[in-house]
RODO-2510 file (C-alpha; in nm, 4 decimals, decimal comma):
residues 497
     n   res          X          Y          Z
     1     m    -1,3362    -0,7143    -0,6918
     2     r    -1,6173    -0,6316    -0,9401
     3     t    -1,8750    -0,7204    -0,6740
     4     f    -1,6984    -0,4965    -0,4244
     5     f    -1,7132    -0,1882    -0,6490
     6     t    -2,0712    -0,2659    -0,7506
     7     t    -2,1706    -0,2716    -0,3863
     8     i    -1,9945     0,0600    -0,3161
     9     f    -2,1724     0,2171    -0,6106
    10     i    -2,5109     0,1019    -0,4814
    11     l    -2,4389     0,2257    -0,1277
    12     l    -2,3241     0,5700    -0,2434
    13     s    -2,6134     0,6086    -0,4809
    14     a    -2,8631     0,5183    -0,2114
    15     s    -2,7092     0,7636     0,0348
    16     l    -2,7757     1,0512    -0,2079
    17     y    -3,1451     0,9833    -0,1855
    18     a    -3,1742     0,9687     0,1925
    19     a    -3,5189     1,0758     0,3031
    20     n    -3,3932     1,3304     0,5524
    21     d    -3,0845     1,4593     0,3670
    22     s    -3,2166     1,8149     0,4275
    23     v    -3,0900     1,7836     0,7901
    24     p    -2,7487     1,9542     0,8040
    25     i    -2,4555     1,7182     0,8052
    26     a    -2,3224     1,8621     1,1330
    27     e    -2,6411     1,7684     1,3135
    28     r    -2,6363     1,4163     1,1701
    29     i    -2,2725     1,3635     1,2738
    30     n    -2,3502     1,4854     1,6226
    31     a    -2,6497     1,2488     1,6505
    32     h    -2,4414     0,9447     1,5437
    33     d    -2,1576     1,0170     1,7864
    34     r    -2,3158     0,8673     2,0963
    35     n    -2,0871     0,5915     2,2258
    36     y    -2,2894     0,5609     2,5471
    37     r    -2,5663     0,3914     2,3448
    38     n    -2,3518     0,0802     2,2839
    39     f    -2,6217    -0,1728     2,3655
    40     n    -2,6250    -0,5172     2,2047
    41     t    -2,9974    -0,5085     2,1356
    42     l    -2,9566    -0,2070     1,8988
    43     e    -2,7364    -0,4203     1,6688
    44     k    -3,0177    -0,6711     1,6008
    45     p    -3,2176    -0,6173     1,2773
    46     s    -3,5516    -0,6122     1,4611
    47     l    -3,4448    -0,3102     1,6676
    48     k    -3,1620    -0,1494     1,4661
    49     v    -3,4050     0,1177     1,3479
    50     m    -3,3734     0,2606     1,7064
    51     q    -2,9980     0,3062     1,6672
    52     n    -3,0086     0,6482     1,4977
    53     q    -3,2743     0,8959     1,3934
    54     y    -3,0788     1,0537     1,1016
    55     s    -2,9102     0,9188     0,7903
    56     l    -2,5332     0,9238     0,7565
    57     t    -2,2806     0,7701     0,5166
    58     n    -1,9071     0,7255     0,5838
    59     v    -1,6504     0,6703     0,3102
    60     s    -1,2932     0,6273     0,4378
    61     a    -0,9493     0,4895     0,3635
    62     g    -0,6849     0,4153     0,6226
    63     m    -0,4195     0,1898     0,7670
    64     n    -0,3689    -0,0293     1,0741
    65     h    -0,0494    -0,1341     1,2501
    66     r     0,0125    -0,3780     1,5306
    67     n     0,3436    -0,4624     1,6989
    68     e     0,4250    -0,6902     1,9931
    69     s     0,7666    -0,7167     2,1555
    70     t     0,6883    -1,0836     2,2340
    71     a     0,3973    -1,2441     2,0510
    72     v     0,1039    -1,2773     2,2905
    73     v    -0,0438    -1,5574     2,0774
    74     p     0,2291    -1,6868     1,8389
    75     q    -0,0352    -1,8404     1,6143
    76     l    -0,1695    -1,4875     1,5420
    77     g     0,1710    -1,3391     1,4632
    78     k     0,3864    -1,0755     1,6216
    79     g     0,2513    -0,7803     1,4228
    80     e     0,0351    -0,6614     1,1383
    81     i     0,0237    -0,3829     0,8856
    82     s    -0,2635    -0,3305     0,6471
    83     g    -0,4510    -0,0764     0,4410
    84     n    -0,8277    -0,0614     0,4110
    85     f    -1,1170     0,1045     0,2320
    86     d    -1,4634     0,1216     0,3946
    87     v    -1,8124     0,2421     0,3124
    88     n    -2,0886     0,2408     0,5705
    89     t    -2,4373     0,3919     0,5364
    90     f    -2,7401     0,4163     0,7582
    91     l    -3,0505     0,5655     0,5944
    92     t    -3,3756     0,6439     0,7697
    93     n    -3,7133     0,6734     0,6019
    94     k    -4,0790     0,7098     0,6932
    95     k    -4,1229     0,3347     0,7440
    96     g    -3,7946     0,2546     0,9147
    97     a    -3,4320     0,2337     0,8025
    98     t    -3,1922     0,0664     0,5623
    99     w    -2,8194     0,0125     0,6101
   100     g    -2,5249    -0,1296     0,4215
   101     s    -2,1481    -0,1693     0,4324
   102     a    -1,8567    -0,2784     0,2153
   103     s    -1,4870    -0,2968     0,3023
   104     y    -1,1592    -0,4229     0,1572
   105     s    -0,8326    -0,4697     0,3423
   106     n    -0,4919    -0,5801     0,2189
   107     g    -0,1918    -0,6437     0,4390
   108     k     0,0560    -0,8704     0,6111
   109     i     0,0710    -1,0514     0,9434
   110     t     0,4273    -1,0860     1,0567
   111     d     0,5977    -1,3900     1,2108
   112     v     0,3009    -1,6300     1,2311
   113     q     0,4148    -1,9421     1,4203
   114     f     0,2648    -2,2902     1,4564
   115     n    -0,0399    -2,1988     1,2535
   116     e    -0,1378    -2,2134     0,8845
   117     t    -0,5154    -2,1699     0,9315
   118     n    -0,7359    -1,8615     0,9133
   119     d    -0,9873    -1,7815     1,1887
   120     y    -0,7642    -1,9398     1,4473
   121     a    -0,9827    -1,8657     1,7539
   122     m    -1,2948    -1,9928     1,5799
   123     l    -1,1444    -2,3228     1,4641
   124     y    -0,9213    -2,3929     1,7641
   125     p    -0,8146    -2,6552     1,8614
   126     y    -0,8278    -2,8220     1,5189
   127     t    -0,5817    -2,6100     1,3244
   128     l    -0,2916    -2,6906     1,0942
   129     g     0,0660    -2,5905     1,1857
   130     d     0,4398    -2,6423     1,1388
   131     t     0,7665    -2,5326     1,2972
   132     v     0,8623    -2,2825     1,0205
   133     g     0,5781    -2,0311     0,9842
   134     g     0,6596    -1,6828     0,8632
   135     d     0,4816    -1,3704     0,7403
   136     l     0,1349    -1,4193     0,5948
   137     r    -0,0233    -1,1951     0,3312
   138     f    -0,4005    -1,1461     0,3306
   139     q    -0,6872    -0,9849     0,1431
   140     n    -1,0268    -0,9502     0,3139
   141     y    -1,3633    -0,8515     0,1633
   142     r    -1,6760    -0,7619     0,3642
   143     f    -2,0294    -0,6935     0,2418
   144     g    -2,3453    -0,6432     0,4385
   145     g    -2,6836    -0,4775     0,4407
   146     g    -3,0305    -0,4863     0,5756
   147     l    -3,3540    -0,3055     0,6407
   148     n    -3,6162    -0,2471     0,9073
   149     t    -3,9658    -0,1536     0,7922
   150     s    -4,3114    -0,1185     0,9416
   151     i    -4,5707    -0,3854     0,8782
   152     g    -4,8967    -0,2650     1,0160
   153     k    -4,9299    -0,0090     1,2914
   154     t    -4,7376    -0,1858     1,5711
   155     w    -4,5075    -0,4377     1,4006
   156     e    -4,1579    -0,3993     1,2523
   157     l    -3,9728    -0,6453     1,0274
   158     g    -3,5926    -0,6535     1,0213
   159     i    -3,3617    -0,8377     0,7845
   160     d    -2,9811    -0,8349     0,7800
   161     a    -2,7202    -1,0253     0,5767
   162     k    -2,3399    -1,0285     0,6001
   163     y    -2,0858    -1,1984     0,3804
   164     r    -1,7075    -1,2149     0,4016
   165     a    -1,4429    -1,3636     0,1739
   166     d    -1,0822    -1,3928     0,2984
   167     l    -0,7682    -1,5008     0,1232
   168     a    -0,4319    -1,5708     0,3037
   169     y    -0,1149    -1,6911     0,1423
   170     r     0,2653    -1,7061     0,1650
   171     q     0,5026    -1,7030    -0,1349
   172     i     0,7883    -1,8933     0,0346
   173     d     0,7817    -2,2418     0,1888
   174     p     0,5591    -2,3386     0,3583
   175     r     0,3042    -2,1928     0,1138
   176     p    -0,0521    -2,2070     0,2421
   177     k    -0,3442    -2,0766     0,0402
   178     n    -0,6465    -2,0342     0,2624
   179     l    -0,9871    -1,9377     0,1238
   180     v    -1,2704    -1,8483     0,3613
   181     t    -1,6360    -1,7837     0,2831
   182     d    -1,8807    -1,6931     0,5581
   183     l    -2,2485    -1,6011     0,5125
   184     n    -2,4650    -1,4785     0,8030
   185     v    -2,8369    -1,4045     0,7689
   186     a    -3,0661    -1,2748     1,0435
   187     i    -3,4370    -1,1907     1,0494
   188     g    -3,6431    -1,0428     1,3292
   189     f    -3,9763    -0,8951     1,4279
   190     s    -4,0454    -0,6259     1,6813
   191     k    -4,3654    -0,4928     1,8354
   192     m    -4,4559    -0,1770     2,0222
   193     i    -4,5507    -0,2862     2,3727
   194     s    -4,6035     0,0717     2,4908
   195     e    -4,5651     0,4258     2,3578
   196     k    -4,1955     0,4095     2,4423
   197     y    -4,0724     0,0507     2,4167
   198     l    -4,0154    -0,1998     2,1364
   199     l    -3,9762    -0,5730     2,2003
   200     g    -3,7805    -0,7655     1,9370
   201     i    -3,7238    -1,1297     1,8560
   202     d    -3,4461    -1,2324     1,6141
   203     i    -3,3096    -1,5563     1,4721
   204     c    -2,9832    -1,5967     1,2752
   205     e    -2,8212    -1,8627     1,0603
   206     e    -2,4576    -1,8858     0,9412
   207     k    -2,2764    -2,1069     0,6869
   208     y    -1,8990    -2,1281     0,7008
   209     k    -1,6283    -2,2867     0,4888
   210     q    -1,2487    -2,2693     0,4723
   211     t    -1,0125    -2,4590     0,2441
   212     n    -0,6439    -2,5050     0,3319
   213     n    -0,4113    -2,5988     0,0465
   214     m    -0,0401    -2,6069     0,1175
   215     k     0,2559    -2,6518    -0,1201
   216     f     0,6320    -2,6850    -0,0933
   217     f     0,8833    -2,6147    -0,3659
   218     s     1,2125    -2,6323    -0,1748
   219     e     1,4512    -2,9142    -0,2653
   220     l     1,5929    -2,9176     0,0875
   221     g     1,2999    -3,1062     0,2355
   222     v     0,9602    -3,0466     0,3924
   223     p     0,9026    -2,9455     0,7557
   224     n     0,6792    -3,1554     0,9749
   225     v     0,3153    -3,0481     0,9375
   226     v     0,0688    -3,1538     1,2057
   227     h    -0,3031    -3,1377     1,2821
   228     f    -0,3316    -2,9799     1,6267
   229     t    -0,5926    -3,1085     1,8728
   230     g    -0,5449    -2,8675     2,1669
   231     l    -0,2898    -2,7682     2,4335
   232     g     0,0078    -2,8649     2,2192
   233     t    -0,1241    -3,2119     2,1240
   234     h    -0,1716    -3,3268     1,7666
   235     y    -0,3140    -3,6206     1,5711
   236     y     0,0125    -3,8176     1,5382
   237     r    -0,1238    -4,0697     1,2855
   238     f    -0,1956    -3,8073     1,0188
   239     q     0,1098    -3,5828     1,0540
   240     g     0,3458    -3,5344     0,7611
   241     s     0,2198    -3,5015     0,4067
   242     n    -0,1563    -3,4957     0,4771
   243     y    -0,1836    -3,1167     0,4875
   244     e    -0,4647    -3,0407     0,2451
   245     n    -0,7873    -3,0060     0,4381
   246     y    -1,1026    -2,7996     0,4718
   247     y    -1,3577    -2,6910     0,7343
   248     k    -1,7296    -2,6693     0,6988
   249     g    -1,9599    -2,5428     0,9663
   250     y    -2,2796    -2,3647     1,0490
   251     s    -2,4367    -2,1798     1,3396
   252     t    -2,7885    -2,1015     1,4529
   253     g    -2,9156    -1,8761     1,7269
   254     g    -3,1674    -1,6299     1,8472
   255     s    -3,2275    -1,3428     2,0864
   256     v    -3,4950    -1,1429     2,2615
   257     g    -3,4352    -0,7706     2,3011
   258     l    -3,5951    -0,4576     2,4496
   259     a    -3,5228    -0,1038     2,3368
   260     s    -3,6513     0,2405     2,4174
   261     k    -3,7290     0,5152     2,1662
   262     s    -3,5352     0,7655     2,3801
   263     d    -3,3999     0,6877     2,7234
   264     g    -3,5141     0,4070     2,9507
   265     w    -3,4512     0,0342     2,9716
   266     f    -3,2497    -0,1708     2,7239
   267     g    -3,2103    -0,5483     2,7417
   268     d    -3,0876    -0,8425     2,5419
   269     l    -3,0891    -1,2213     2,5954
   270     g    -2,9288    -1,4394     2,3324
   271     y    -2,8027    -1,7880     2,2480
   272     k    -2,5910    -1,9226     1,9627
   273     y    -2,4876    -2,2753     1,8637
   274     f    -2,1876    -2,3264     1,6347
   275     t    -2,0366    -2,6506     1,4985
   276     f    -1,7744    -2,7320     1,2404
   277     q    -1,5992    -3,0393     1,1026
   278     k    -1,2412    -3,0728     0,9887
   279     i    -1,1919    -3,2953     0,6835
   280     i    -0,8548    -3,4051     0,5393
   281     s    -0,8900    -3,3928     0,1604
   282     t    -0,5782    -3,6023     0,0848
   283     l    -0,7152    -3,8985     0,2858
   284     n    -1,0297    -3,9470     0,0764
   285     e    -1,2302    -3,6785     0,2615
   286     l    -1,1502    -3,8188     0,6051
   287     p    -1,3553    -3,6486     0,8842
   288     m    -1,0735    -3,6058     1,1374
   289     a    -1,2575    -3,4131     1,4078
   290     r    -1,5490    -3,1888     1,4909
   291     a    -1,6273    -2,9221     1,7499
   292     t    -1,9392    -2,7741     1,8964
   293     e    -1,9757    -2,4447     2,0821
   294     h    -2,2606    -2,3031     2,2889
   295     c    -2,2657    -1,9299     2,3620
   296     a    -2,5164    -1,7482     2,5875
   297     n    -2,5225    -1,3780     2,6635
   298     a    -2,7353    -1,1364     2,8635
   299     e    -2,7409    -0,7585     2,9021
   300     l    -2,9575    -0,5202     3,0989
   301     a    -2,9133    -0,1426     3,1053
   302     y    -3,0883     0,1789     3,1959
   303     l    -3,0120     0,5067     3,0195
   304     y    -3,1121     0,8575     3,1290
   305     d    -3,0351     1,0870     2,8348
   306     r    -3,1265     1,4525     2,9044
   307     s    -2,9086     1,7540     2,9840
   308     t    -2,7732     1,5279     3,2600
   309     l    -2,6659     1,1921     3,1289
   310     w    -2,6212     0,8702     3,3203
   311     s    -2,6536     0,4971     3,2666
   312     i    -2,5875     0,1659     3,4375
   313     k    -2,5327    -0,1638     3,2631
   314     a    -2,4797    -0,5287     3,3561
   315     q    -2,3723    -0,7855     3,1000
   316     t    -2,2441    -1,1396     3,0924
   317     e    -2,1337    -1,3954     2,8357
   318     f    -2,0564    -1,7644     2,8599
   319     r    -1,9007    -2,0013     2,6024
   320     h    -1,8449    -2,3771     2,6148
   321     k    -1,6612    -2,5602     2,3388
   322     t    -1,6268    -2,9405     2,3030
   323     g    -1,3798    -3,1050     2,0657
   324     i    -1,4442    -3,4584     1,9368
   325     e    -1,1769    -3,6666     1,7645
   326     n    -1,2652    -3,9570     1,5363
   327     i    -1,0613    -4,2769     1,5604
   328     f    -1,0027    -4,4838     1,2440
   329     g    -0,9006    -4,8355     1,1575
   330     d    -0,6643    -4,9517     0,8845
   331     a    -0,7404    -4,8228     0,5379
   332     t    -0,8891    -5,0413     0,2667
   333     d    -0,8662    -4,9019    -0,0872
   334     n    -0,7688    -4,5704     0,0704
   335     v    -1,0857    -4,5645     0,2818
   336     y    -1,0350    -4,5389     0,6601
   337     p    -1,3278    -4,6898     0,8572
   338     m    -1,4282    -4,4879     1,1614
   339     i    -1,4214    -4,6962     1,4760
   340     l    -1,5385    -4,4520     1,7414
   341     s    -1,5435    -4,0863     1,8495
   342     l    -1,3834    -3,9472     2,1617
   343     a    -1,4620    -3,6132     2,3304
   344     q    -1,1033    -3,5158     2,4164
   345     f    -1,1068    -3,1346     2,4395
   346     s    -1,3200    -2,8839     2,6234
   347     s    -1,2943    -2,5125     2,7002
   348     y    -1,4935    -2,2620     2,9054
   349     d    -1,4979    -1,8839     2,8774
   350     s    -1,6944    -1,6345     3,0874
   351     n    -1,7039    -1,2552     3,0967
   352     t    -1,9073    -1,0565     3,3482
   353     e    -1,9123    -0,6782     3,3734
   354     l    -2,0970    -0,4082     3,5651
   355     s    -2,0555    -0,0505     3,4417
   356     a    -2,1807     0,3006     3,5144
   357     l    -2,1593     0,6298     3,3233
   358     y    -2,2264     0,9959     3,4160
   359     g    -2,2063     1,3048     3,1997
   360     h    -2,3583     1,6247     3,0710
   361     n    -2,5156     1,7385     2,7426
   362     d    -2,5787     2,0831     2,5962
   363     d    -2,5993     2,2288     2,2439
   364     i    -2,2205     2,2582     2,2059
   365     h    -2,0436     2,0421     2,4635
   366     r    -2,0943     1,6839     2,5751
   367     w    -1,8798     1,4915     2,8212
   368     n    -1,9044     1,1752     3,0235
   369     v    -1,6951     0,9599     3,2576
   370     s    -1,7405     0,5882     3,3105
   371     m    -1,6216     0,3065     3,5250
   372     s    -1,6667    -0,0704     3,5100
   373     l    -1,5763    -0,3769     3,7143
   374     g    -1,5601    -0,7247     3,5670
   375     y    -1,4245    -1,0737     3,5797
   376     l    -1,2718    -1,2852     3,2992
   377     s    -1,2213    -1,6585     3,3070
   378     h    -1,0746    -1,8997     3,0538
   379     s    -1,0021    -2,2691     3,0966
   380     e    -0,9077    -2,5617     2,8715
   381     k    -0,8853    -2,9376     2,9358
   382     y    -0,7558    -3,2278     2,7320
   383     k    -0,8402    -3,5794     2,8555
   384     s    -0,5619    -3,8095     2,7290
   385     p    -0,2901    -3,7255     2,7963
   386     a    -0,4366    -3,5293     3,0892
   387     q    -0,3609    -3,1564     3,0515
   388     n    -0,5272    -2,8355     3,1604
   389     l    -0,4929    -2,4549     3,1523
   390     n    -0,6662    -2,1901     3,3562
   391     l    -0,6526    -1,8064     3,3412
   392     e    -0,8693    -1,5731     3,5503
   393     h    -0,8502    -1,1921     3,5819
   394     a    -1,0388    -0,9282     3,7813
   395     v    -1,0897    -0,6189     3,5634
   396     c    -1,1194    -0,2489     3,6495
   397     k    -1,1744     0,0131     3,3760
   398     i    -1,2107     0,3875     3,3867
   399     g    -1,2686     0,6193     3,0892
   400     g    -1,4113     0,9388     2,9578
   401     q    -1,5212     1,1213     2,6426
   402     y    -1,5495     1,4861     2,5397
   403     t    -1,7310     1,6118     2,2300
   404     f    -1,7413     1,9608     2,0833
   405     r    -2,0355     2,0149     1,8496
   406     g    -2,0075     2,3255     1,6369
   407     q    -2,1876     2,4312     1,3225
   408     k    -1,8917     2,3375     1,1056
   409     i    -1,6489     2,1625     1,3365
   410     h    -1,7019     1,8384     1,5304
   411     i    -1,4316     1,7102     1,7665
   412     s    -1,4507     1,3964     1,9724
   413     v    -1,1812     1,2693     2,2163
   414     s    -1,2130     0,9548     2,4231
   415     t    -0,9735     0,7627     2,6438
   416     n    -0,9787     0,4741     2,8894
   417     a    -0,7473     0,2623     3,0989
   418     t    -0,8081    -0,0950     3,2068
   419     f    -0,6197    -0,2998     3,4683
   420     y    -0,6324    -0,6808     3,4542
   421     a    -0,5316    -0,8396     3,7836
   422     s    -0,4458    -1,2067     3,7658
   423     t    -0,6425    -1,3881     4,0354
   424     r    -0,5801    -1,7482     3,9420
   425     h    -0,3686    -1,9291     3,6847
   426     n    -0,2245    -2,2762     3,6286
   427     l    -0,0861    -2,4854     3,3423
   428     n    -0,0280    -2,8599     3,3466
   429     l     0,1176    -3,0241     3,0359
   430     s     0,2185    -3,3820     2,9738
   431     g     0,5651    -3,4416     2,8325
   432     n     0,7893    -3,1811     2,6707
   433     t     0,7537    -3,1292     2,2938
   434     i     0,8213    -2,8468     2,0512
   435     w     0,4461    -2,8199     1,9852
   436     q     0,3888    -2,6974     2,3402
   437     i     0,6044    -2,3870     2,2869
   438     p     0,3171    -2,1545     2,1819
   439     v     0,0978    -2,2774     2,4693
   440     i     0,3724    -2,2009     2,7248
   441     q     0,4572    -1,8625     2,5704
   442     t     0,0916    -1,7447     2,5691
   443     y     0,0436    -1,8685     2,9240
   444     q     0,3556    -1,6812     3,0461
   445     v     0,2261    -1,3560     2,9002
   446     l    -0,1408    -1,3799     2,9955
   447     s    -0,0987    -1,5300     3,3399
   448     s     0,0511    -1,2026     3,4632
   449     n    -0,1122    -0,8735     3,5428
   450     f    -0,1459    -0,6333     3,2535
   451     v    -0,2747    -0,2857     3,1838
   452     q    -0,4249    -0,1445     2,8661
   453     s    -0,4997     0,2108     2,7535
   454     n    -0,7034     0,3227     2,4486
   455     t    -0,7276     0,6725     2,3006
   456     a    -0,9388     0,7884     2,0066
   457     f    -0,9527     1,1273     1,8310
   458     r    -1,1923     1,2331     1,5573
   459     f    -1,2074     1,5678     1,3783
   460     s    -1,4771     1,6585     1,1263
   461     y    -1,5139     1,9736     0,9178
   462     c    -1,8396     2,0564     0,7330
   463     f    -1,7734     2,2228     0,3965
   464     n    -2,1461     2,2688     0,3378
   465     p    -2,4736     2,1354     0,4812
   466     k    -2,4323     1,8032     0,2990
   467     i    -2,0623     1,7116     0,3028
   468     a    -1,7988     1,6870     0,5767
   469     l    -1,4391     1,5641     0,5762
   470     f    -1,3017     1,3802     0,8781
   471     i    -0,9849     1,2233     1,0180
   472     d    -0,9947     0,9445     1,2807
   473     v    -0,6961     0,8327     1,4877
   474     k    -0,6895     0,5503     1,7417
   475     y    -0,4052     0,4165     1,9575
   476     s    -0,3972     0,1261     2,2025
   477     y    -0,1093     0,0287     2,4299
   478     t    -0,0959    -0,2872     2,6449
   479     k     0,1754    -0,3563     2,9004
   480     f     0,1954    -0,7262     2,9923
   481     f     0,4031    -0,7708     3,3026
   482     g     0,4759    -1,1199     3,1735
   483     n     0,7357    -0,9599     2,9402
   484     s     0,5486    -0,8183     2,6396
   485     n     0,4288    -0,4826     2,5087
   486     q     0,1649    -0,4357     2,2424
   487     h     0,1051    -0,1263     2,0296
   488     i    -0,1970    -0,0937     1,7940
   489     t    -0,2434     0,2167     1,5789
   490     s    -0,5075     0,2961     1,3215
   491     i    -0,5646     0,6117     1,1173
   492     s    -0,8278     0,6833     0,8607
   493     a    -0,9631     0,9816     0,6667
   494     g    -1,2766     1,0199     0,4604
   495     v    -1,6009     1,1957     0,3881
   496     n    -1,9424     1,2047     0,5509
   497     l    -2,2513     1,2407     0,3318
***
């Protein structure tokens, strides 16, 4: 907590000395509210300096609420309520830009089932679970910062670091205590290849660790705790009392990006490799399983940003995960010799999208409408016993945004609706066990058609040329025709500096 408040103090102090703080706050807010510049390449440290031309700091507090009539993914709970405090700053200077962020959230995830592990999607299929579950309390801390600065006349250096620390726990049986630490560092270089374009190259490294400690105090007995291995299977030999374990992993990756100083072409091509190992502490640090994941993504866009506004964008992402289980012999002096390793689990995910946007800009009003078509695919396979799952959807999305930019008042309203049409789905499971319940439930919900709508409203009022107050409201509704409804609401209020 001390580190959190120290980081906030540094961010707020730095924002007061922004190089261009003489620019009125209304103009800086207007410049930052450009959702049509949501290109991946502008998030990389080598090219992040192109993201905004003015400094702006946001300090806000708010709350989030999620509710599902039937849990879409039982392992992620049926709902969530949390409060949060956030500070984000982006400061430009003569040589480039610096940025930083800090956030804290505290809340509860309701009715978590068959899962006692944080970062479920990241560590799937090797998670820990039981048949009891329950509400899960959490506290999350986030810190980050970086800079982009000129080195010479044509080169830019970018550095970015992010750190998160998460705690999750339950005060009734079963009582997990999960601690997560995650450090991500990226460095990049960019070079002017013309008067208009910057070409950037970035590399990133990540170190991850999570410890799972579980305790029981009830005198009525202990539920069965298992180590899942995918699609409702689990490592039968180590079920029961061996429920203290930890995960350690790392990732490495890189990207090449292109960005324009104004309008023009934007592109990004990236790759990331992630691997982790699951180790059971109570069995003399036994390495139960490991997983590797390859992720590749590409994006190409053209933006015309004048009084008339239009853009086109194509993007795609592909992920492949392989799960490897280690097989052990009989223990000698509590040491289990590893006999061999088997690649039992594999999953594939792909997401392809083509989108277009058209709008108009003037000194006071800005509006745009957009449309996109895409295709989503997810599949999982388990070798022995032979099982598989497949989900595919065609996606159509339409949306729009309107912004009023006054001298003291800034209003932004955006909305969109997305239809997911199920084109192919199948589920084949071996046997019939209680551990397959969450797999079947998620499949029943996601194998159907579903529609999602998102609406966001933001109002800012400038008290003077340097300070503005704002309120931000977002609402998302998803109707799953496979018998579930999801509501997500967030509201926050704060100050812009």
